[in-house]
C-alpha positions in Angstrom: 0.0 0.0 0.0 1.5 3.3 -1.0 5.3 3.4 -0.5 7.8 3.8 2.3 9.8 7.0 2.3 12.8 7.6 4.6 13.4 11.1 5.8 17.1 12.1 6.2 18.9 15.3 6.8 21.6 17.0 8.9 20.7 18.3 12.4 18.7 21.6 12.5 17.4 21.5 8.9 13.8 21.0 10.0 13.6 17.3 9.6 12.0 16.6 12.9 9.6 19.5 12.5 8.5 18.0 9.2 8.2 14.5 10.5 6.2 15.6 13.6 3.9 17.5 11.3 3.4 14.4 9.2 2.6 12.2 12.3 0.2 14.9 13.6 -1.5 14.9 10.2 -1.9 11.1 10.6 -3.5 11.5 14.0 -5.9 14.2 12.6 -6.8 11.8 9.8 -7.6 8.9 12.1 -11.1 10.2 12.7 -11.9 9.9 8.9 -9.7 7.0 7.7 -8.8 3.6 9.2 -5.2 2.3 9.3 -3.6 5.6 10.5 -1.0 4.3 12.9 1.9 6.1 14.6 5.0 4.6 16.0 8.0 6.5 17.5 9.8 6.9 14.2 7.0 5.9 11.7 4.1 8.1 10.5 1.5 6.7 8.1 -0.7 9.2 6.2 -3.6 8.9 3.8 -2.7 9.9 0.2 -5.0 12.8 -0.8 -6.9 12.0 -4.0 -10.0 14.1 -4.8 -11.1 11.5 -7.3 -11.8 9.0 -4.5 -14.3 11.3 -2.9 -16.1 11.8 -6.2 -16.3 8.1 -6.8 -17.6 7.5 -3.3 -20.3 10.1 -3.7 -21.6 8.6 -6.9 -21.6 5.0 -5.6 -22.9 6.2 -2.2 -20.1 4.2 -0.5 -20.4 3.8 3.2 -16.6 4.0 3.7 -13.7 5.8 2.0 -10.3 4.1 2.2 -7.4 6.0 0.6 -4.1 4.4 -0.2 -1.3 5.2 2.4 2.2 6.6 2.5 4.6 5.6 5.3 7.3 8.0 6.4 10.3 6.7 8.4 12.3 9.2 10.4 15.9 8.3 9.9 17.7 10.3 12.5 21.4 10.5 13.4 23.0 11.2 10.1 26.1 13.4 10.6 29.5 13.6 9.1 31.3 10.3 9.8 28.0 8.3 10.0 29.5 5.8 7.5 32.1 5.0 10.1 29.6 4.7 12.9 29.7 8.3 14.2 26.6 9.3 16.1 24.0 6.5 15.6 25.3 6.1 12.0 25.3 2.3 11.5 21.9 1.8 13.0 20.2 4.4 10.9 22.1 3.7 7.7 20.7 0.2 8.0 17.2 1.7 8.1 17.7 3.4 4.8 18.1 0.0 3.1 14.4 -0.8 4.0 12.8 2.2 2.3 11.6 2.7 -1.3 12.8 6.3 -1.6 14.6 9.0 0.4 13.2 12.4 1.3 16.3 14.4 1.8 15.4 17.5 3.9 17.7 20.4 3.1 17.8 23.7 5.0 16.8 26.6 2.7 16.1 29.3 5.3 18.0 31.8 7.3 17.3 32.0 11.1 19.9 33.3 13.5 18.1 31.4 16.3 18.7 28.0 14.7 22.3 27.2 14.4 23.6 25.2 11.4 25.8 22.2 12.1 28.3 23.5 9.6 28.1 27.1 10.6 26.6 28.5 7.3 23.5 28.0 5.1 24.7 26.0 2.0 22.1 23.4 0.8 24.4 22.0 -1.8 27.2 21.4 0.7 24.6 19.7 3.0 23.4 17.4 0.2 27.0 16.4 -0.5 27.7 15.7 3.2 24.8 13.2 3.4 25.5 11.8 0.0 29.1 11.3 0.8 28.3 9.3 3.9 25.9 7.1 2.0 28.4 6.6 -0.8 31.2 5.7 1.6 28.9 3.1 3.2 28.0 1.7 -0.2 31.7 1.6 -1.2 32.5 -0.4 1.9 29.6 -2.8 1.3 30.6 -3.5 -2.3 34.3 -3.8 -1.7 33.7 -6.5 0.8 31.8 -8.5 -1.8 34.3 -8.4 -4.6 36.6 -11.2 -3.6 33.8 -13.7 -2.9 31.9 -12.8 -6.2 35.2 -13.1 -8.2 35.8 -16.6 -6.9 32.3 -17.7 -7.7 32.4 -16.1 -11.2 35.7 -18.0 -12.0 33.7 -21.1 -11.1 31.2 -20.2 -13.9 28.5 -19.1 -11.5 26.3 -17.2 -13.9 24.5 -15.2 -11.2 27.8 -14.2 -9.5 29.2 -13.0 -12.9 26.1 -10.8 -13.4 26.4 -9.4 -9.9 30.1 -8.8 -10.2 29.6 -6.9 -13.4 27.1 -4.6 -11.6 29.3 -4.3 -8.5 32.3 -3.2 -10.6 30.1 -0.7 -12.6 28.8 0.7 -9.3 32.3 1.0 -7.8 33.5 3.0 -10.8 30.8 5.6 -10.2 31.0 5.7 -6.5 34.8 6.2 -6.6 34.1 9.2 -8.9 31.8 10.6 -6.2 28.5 9.7 -8.0 25.5 7.9 -6.5 24.7 4.3 -7.5 21.3 5.4 -8.9 23.2 6.8 -11.9 24.6 3.4 -12.9 23.4 2.6 -16.4 21.7 -0.7 -16.5 19.3 -2.8 -18.6 15.8 -3.6 -17.5 16.7 -7.3 -17.0 19.5 -6.3 -14.6 17.2 -4.3 -12.3 16.3 -7.2 -10.0 20.0 -8.1 -9.5 20.9 -4.4 -9.0 18.3 -4.1 -6.2 19.8 -7.2 -4.5 23.0 -5.2 -3.9 21.0 -3.1 -1.4 22.8 0.1 -2.2 21.6 3.2 -0.3 22.6 5.6 -3.1 20.5 3.6 -5.5 17.3 4.8 -3.8 15.4 7.5 -5.7 15.6 10.9 -4.0 13.2 13.7 -3.4 15.0 16.8 -2.1 12.7 18.6 0.3 13.7 22.3 0.4 12.6 23.5 3.8 12.0 27.2 3.3 10.7 30.1 5.5 6.9 30.8 5.4 7.3 33.7 3.0 9.1 31.5 0.4 6.6 28.6 0.6 4.9 29.6 -2.7 7.8 30.6 -5.0 10.8 29.1 -3.2 14.0 31.2 -2.8 17.6 31.3 -4.0 18.6 28.4 -1.9 15.8 26.1 -3.1 16.5 27.1 -6.8 20.1 25.8 -6.4 18.7 22.5 -5.1 16.3 22.3 -8.0 19.2 22.7 -10.4 21.1 20.0 -8.6 18.1 17.6 -8.6 17.6 18.0 -12.4 21.3 17.3 -13.0 21.1 13.9 -11.3 17.5 12.9 -12.3 16.1 13.5 -8.9 13.0 15.6 -7.9 12.8 18.7 -5.6 9.9 20.0 -3.6 9.5 23.3 -1.8 7.9 23.0 1.7 7.7 25.1 4.8 7.9 22.7 7.7 6.7 25.5 9.9 3.5 25.9 7.9 3.0 22.1 7.8 3.2 21.9 11.6 0.7 24.7 11.9 -1.9 23.1 9.6 -1.3 19.5 10.7 -4.3 19.2 13.0 -6.7 21.4 11.1 -9.8 20.0 9.3 -9.7 19.8 5.5 -11.8 23.0 5.2 -9.8 24.9 7.8 -6.6 23.8 6.1 -7.7 25.0 2.7 -8.8 28.4 4.2 -5.5 28.8 6.0 -3.4 28.0 2.9 -5.4 30.4 0.8 -4.5 33.2 3.2 -0.9 32.4 2.4 -1.5 32.3 -1.3 -1.0 28.5 -1.4 -3.1 26.1 -3.4 -2.2 22.9 -1.5 -0.2 21.6 1.5 3.4 20.8 1.1 2.7 17.2 2.1 0.4 16.8 -0.9 3.2 18.0 -3.2 5.7 15.7 -1.5 3.4 12.7 -2.0 2.9 13.6 -5.7 6.6 14.0 -6.2 7.2 10.6 -4.6 4.6 8.9 -6.9 6.2 10.5 -9.9 9.7 9.4 -8.8 8.7 5.8 -8.2 6.4 5.6 -11.3 3.4 4.7 -9.2 -0.3 5.0 -10.2 -3.6 4.5 -8.5 -6.6 2.4 -9.5 -9.9 2.2 -7.6 -12.5 -0.3 -6.4 -15.9 1.2 -5.8 -19.1 -0.2 -4.3 -21.8 0.5 -1.7 -19.6 -0.8 1.1 -16.4 1.1 0.3 -14.6 3.2 -2.2 -10.9 2.3 -2.1 -7.7 3.4 -3.7 -4.9 1.0 -4.6 -1.3 1.8 -5.5 0.6 -0.1 -8.2 3.6 0.4 -10.4 3.0 2.0 -13.8 2.9 -0.8 -16.4 1.3 -3.4 -14.0 -1.0 -5.9 -15.8 -4.5 -6.7 -14.5 -3.7 -10.0 -12.7 -0.8 -8.4 -10.7 -3.0 -5.4 -9.9 -5.6 -7.7 -8.6 -3.0 -9.5 -6.5 -2.4 -6.2 -4.6 -5.9 -6.8 -3.1 -5.4 -10.5 -2.4 -3.1 -13.2 -3.8 -6.2 -15.3 -4.6 -7.4 -12.7 -7.0 -4.1 -13.0 -9.0 -4.0 -16.8 -9.0 -7.6 -17.2 -10.1 -7.8 -14.1 -12.3 -10.4 -14.4 -15.1 -11.0 -10.8 -16.2 -11.1 -7.2 -15.0 -14.4 -5.2 -15.5 -12.9 -1.8 -16.2 -14.3 1.7 -16.4 -12.1 4.8 -16.9 -12.4 7.4 -14.1 -13.8 10.0 -16.5 -16.4 7.7 -17.9 -17.5 6.6 -14.4 -18.0 10.2 -13.3 -19.5 11.5 -16.5 -22.0 8.6 -16.8 -23.0 8.6 -13.2 -21.5 5.3 -12.1 -21.2 1.6 -13.1 -24.8 1.2 -14.5 -24.5 4.3 -16.7 -21.1 3.3 -18.0 -22.4 -0.2 -18.8 -25.4 1.2 -20.6 -23.2 3.5 -22.6 -20.9 0.6 -23.6 -18.0 2.1 -21.5 -17.5 -0.9 -19.2 -14.7 -3.0 -20.8 -13.8 -6.6 -20.1 -10.0 -6.7 -19.9 -7.9 -9.9 -19.9 -4.6 -11.0 -18.5 -2.5 -8.8 -20.8 -4.3 -5.5 -20.0 -2.0 -2.8 -18.5 -3.9 -0.9 -15.8 -4.2 2.8 -16.4 -4.1 5.5 -13.6 -7.7 6.2 -12.5 -9.2 2.9 -13.7 -12.2 1.7 -11.7 -12.0 -2.1 -11.6 -14.0 -5.1 -10.5 -12.1 -8.4 -10.7 -13.6 -11.7 -11.6 -11.6 -14.7 -10.4 -12.0 -18.5 -9.9 -11.7 -19.8 -6.4 
């Protein structure tokens, strides 16, 4: 469901403020949505999707269940973390378990909040964290070379493939470039993921700006945006202070407050969208009188595998997917109207699910 995003950053960049705002948002959502859980360093929030409310209204669904996004607060990253400084080893290990990294970068001036390096320089901050992650990846890979080389000499096909990827990754890392920039074929992706490299994780740079810069950003955030484009990453401008102020407000109060600041939406919403874009995720829906529900899948997923997200039995016994596009469902007033208009399609095993599809799966038990 959704995806898991690890929040990293140097001390005093606003990482904890942002994470606390996220978990408070989760607590505020709990009254409306099930499954909002909070653990000491985990916050799970509902993914905002106005399409779900429209579908639920048309179908008169008793319950609305959005898909969810999990944030993991990965604290303790300081210079020297790759060598175990601070709580380095423990938290570096946590990064291996997330799908993407939200790298919070300080893009605001405040004489009351000291910077660990003594000056505001978001690019230098990015490089400090990235260097620690690259050093940890280098250490991990170098320890594997001898063993993989021995296996490869013994004609172990899998070891040969892994060794080739390891060597390719080492070249880049030694040049000071993250492993996500390694050129690889689609068929190598599974083996590449098995290496468990932290710098292979997709990155969203979260530019934490002052309140006045929340709409347009500032000179600091623009430098981060340029950096992100250069390395194929994504950047989002957020004011952690604003997010903490609106975290416990109702949806109506939140909209009103943001409008007074000239903002169309919360920073959290932009962050979620950026994460979906980065990980090539899309949403499909199941709709009925009991519930309207959103499901997250990878772009390019075929119907049986999409059904398997709901339950493995659905994938094993898949027969067909009764499918209506979101626009047709809304325009024609629901399933009956879409069926009468010939817009309900029967899709088979090779159908690639499209973002916004409303689906009902038929399967053999």
